[in-house]
N, C-alpha and C positions, 0 to 999 in steps of 0.2 A: 420281514425276513431279513437275516444278517447278509451282507454283501460278502463276496468270497474274499478271503483273506490267506495270505501266505504265512503270515505271523500273527499270533495274538497277544496284546499288550493289555496288561490288566493293572488299573489303578489301586495302589495301597495307601495312598497318602492320607485318605480320610480316616484311616485306622493307624497304620504304621507311622505316620507322619505326624498326625495330631496327638498321640500318645508320648510323644518325646519333647513336646513344647510346653510352655507356659500358658500361652494364648488358649483360652476355651472358646471354642467357636459356638455360636449359637445354632441351635437346630435349623433354623430357616438359613443361616449361612452355609452349613454343612449341605443341606438339601439343594441351594443353588449351585454350589461347586459342583454335586454330583449330577444335576440336570445340564450344566453347561458342558460336563465332560463327556456326558453321554450323546449329546448333541453332536459333539465333535467326532463321535464314532467309536469311543471307548467302548467295548462290549461288555466288560465285567468290572465292576468296582467293590472292593471290601470296604463296606460302608462304616463299620463300627466294630466293637469288640464287646462280647457279652462277659465281662468280668466285674467283680465286685467295684461299685462306684467309689468307694473310700480308696481303693487302690489307684484306679485311673478316673478321676472325675470327668476327664475330657471325654469319656466314653459313656457317661451317665444316661444319655438320652438315645443310645443305639437302639431300643425298641421303636421310638418314634421315628427315628431315620431310617430305620428297615421299611416302616410303613410307609412314610413317604416316597422312598426309592422304587417301591413296588409298583407305584404308579406309571413308572417312565417305561414306555413301550419298548420290548426287546433288549433291556438291560437285565444281566445277571446279578443279582444282589446277593452279595456274599457277606458273610461275617465271622470273624476270628472267634473261636471258642477255646477255652483253656481246659475244660473238664466235661463230665457228664452232665452237670447242673447248668453250666454255660451253654451246652448243646441243647438241652431241654427248652431253655429260655429263647435261645435263637429260632429254634422251631416254631415256639409258640408264636413268635413275633413275625413268622412268616420268610425268613430267609431261605432263599432257594439254593445256596451252597453254605456249607461250614467247612471253615480253615481251621483245622485242629491242630493244635501247639504239640510238637514232640522235639525235644533237643537231644541230639546223639551224646552230646556232652554230659555225663552223670553230674558234674559240678554246675553247669548251666541249668540242668533240668531242675535240681534242688533249688537253685537261686530263683528261678522264673516261674514254676509251678508247684515246688515243694513237694516233689515226688521223683521216684526213680524212673529210669527208662522203661524198665519192665512194668511199672505200675502204669505209666501213660500208655503203654501198647494196649494193656488190658483195659483201659478205660476207653480206648477208641473203639475195642471190639463191643463194649457195652452200647455205645453210642450207634454203632451200626445195627446191633440186635434191636435197639429201641426204634430206629427209624424202621426197619424191616417190620418190625411188629405192628405199625401203626400206617395203614393204607394211605392216609391222608398226607404222609410225608414221603411217599413212594418215589416222587420224583427229585427230591432233594438229593444234590451232589454232597459226598463227604470226602473232603480232601484233607491230607495231612502234610504238614511241614515236616520237612527232615533238616531241622535247624543246627547251627553250628557244625555243619558239613565239612566245612574247610579249616575249622579250628576255633579255638575258644579262648576268649580274654581272661577267663578265669582259670581253665585248666591247662591251655596251651595246646599242643599238638592232639588231633582227634584221628585215630588209626583209621584208614580207608576201609579195613574189614568191618569196623564198628558201624561205618555208614552203610556199607552194603548189607550187614546183618539187619540194621533197623529198617532198611527200606523194603528188604525182604519180608520181614515180620509184619510191617504195616500193610502190605498186600495181602499178606494171609489173614490179617484182621479184617479185611474187607475195604480198605481204603479204595475209593473210586479215581483217585488223582494223587500223585505225589509232588511236592514242590521243594526241591533241593535248594536250601538257602546257605548262602554265605552271610551270615548274620552279623560278623564283625569285620568284614570286609578284608579278610586274609587271604582270599583266594587269588590264584593267577592263572593265566591260560592253560598253561601245561597241566595244571592241578584240575581245571574244569574238564579237559579231554578225558583224564584218567577216571575221575569220579563219575561223570555222566556215562562214559562207556559202561562202568560196571553196574550202575544204578540201572540204566536201561536194560541190560542182561537179565536182571532179577524182576523187573517191573512187568515184563511179559507186555499183554494188552492195556496194562494201567498207563495213562498218559502222565508224562513226566514234564514239570515245569520247572523255570529256574527264577530264584529270588536273590538277587545280588545287590550288595550294599557298595558304594563307591568311596569307602573311607579312605583308601589309599590311591585313588584315581584309575583304578583298573576295570571298573563296573564295565564299560562298554567293550573293552578288550576281552573281557570274561564273556560277554553276550556273544560275541563273534566266535570265541572257542566253542561254545555251547551250540550255536548253530551250524558249526561244523560237524557235530556229533549228531545232529537230528533234533535238537529242542527248537520246538516252535511256540513256546508259551513263554512270557516274560512278564515279571511284576515291575512296577515303576512307581515312581511319585513325582507329581508335579512339583517343580522347583526343587527337587531332590530331599524333600523333608523326609525325616524318619530316624529310625534308630531304636534299640531295645534298651528300656530302662534298667534292665537286669543284666546287661552285658558291659561292662565298663569299657569305655573307649569306642563303642560303635556309633557311627554316625551314618548320614543320609543314604537313602537308596539311590539306585540309578535314576537320573533325571528323566522324566516322561518323555519331554519334547526332544531332548537329545537322541533318545532312543528311537522316537518314531522318525525323526529326520535322518538318523543313519540308516535305519532299515529300509526307509523309502529311497534314499539315495542308492542303496545297494540293489535296488529294483524289486524288494519284497513288499507286497501289498499288506499294509496294516488296517485298512479301512478308516484310518483316523486322519482328519483335516487338520492341518498345523495351524491355520489361522484362527480355527475355533479354538483349538487346544489352547492358545495364547489367550483368548478371552478367559477361558477357565482360570488359567494361571494368574491373570491380573485380578480375577475376584478373589481368589485365594490370598495372594500376595496382599490384597488391600484390608484383610481381615487380622493379619499378624501385627504382633505389638514389639517390634525390635527383633525378632528372628530373623535369621538370614535365610535366604534362598540362593540356590545355586542354577547353573545351566549356561552352557555355551551359547545355544542356540538363542536364547532369549537376549543375549548380548549382542551377537553378530547378525542375527536376523537371517532370512533366507537368501542364498546366493541368486545373483542375477541369473535369470532363465532357468531356475530350478522347476523341474516338473517331477511329480511324484510317480511313484510306481505304477499307479492307476491311470496317469495321465499319458 
């Protein structure tokens, strides 16, 4: 049984992080990373992506990684899917949650998945219908990203009205969760308050999560702004790995260790043990071949006398 949490943090480095670097982790190394982070208390991990291996060879073993991760008690095993075919493959592999790709920016949608926003919404509806038509997949959660919601490095400004319309239509298509993403790190706290207020209004009972990149150093500031609006689910990556290969200038995610430290210091229970989390980071970093990791907590360590929210 999961312990009580005020905020849920979800690891995306084993997908978002690894797709953006040259090092190709072995299946065993990925699974050890996942095991260590789950042991630290991270409740949900996006373990891979069901895309053609020729496009992202780092994700070629996603079915094997899903199979191994399913053996970890209490872990929600999530996988990114770009289309209907990818969703079918992820379901066949046993993923318990599908994170579907949708970009609000037409330019990024074409670059990333080679289809329009409208076509992407229609594809999500097909995935939901397929899930609902097969009782063996009845408990699988289908979440949809709302990517480039804060701006696009190809097209520039993304109108708030487009973000809200996309969110509303995804809910109508049957999404079980929305994850609003600052894919290229353009967002600021004032923008976060505005966007999440509007998205929550159209999401209704559908949970809304946040996926921030720290490209310009505002990742944790944006987390704080989203917390003020009521968001309680956040994506992050060990060591700040991450970035979209099809979004020029995009760089790493919010650093998982820094996020957990900040939340716990604020008195918000994450259920994550920072000491164990650092063991997972050490394992991850030892696999890298020249790639840079980030994180203030890893450099400075735990303040003297620090006690987490649950302590």
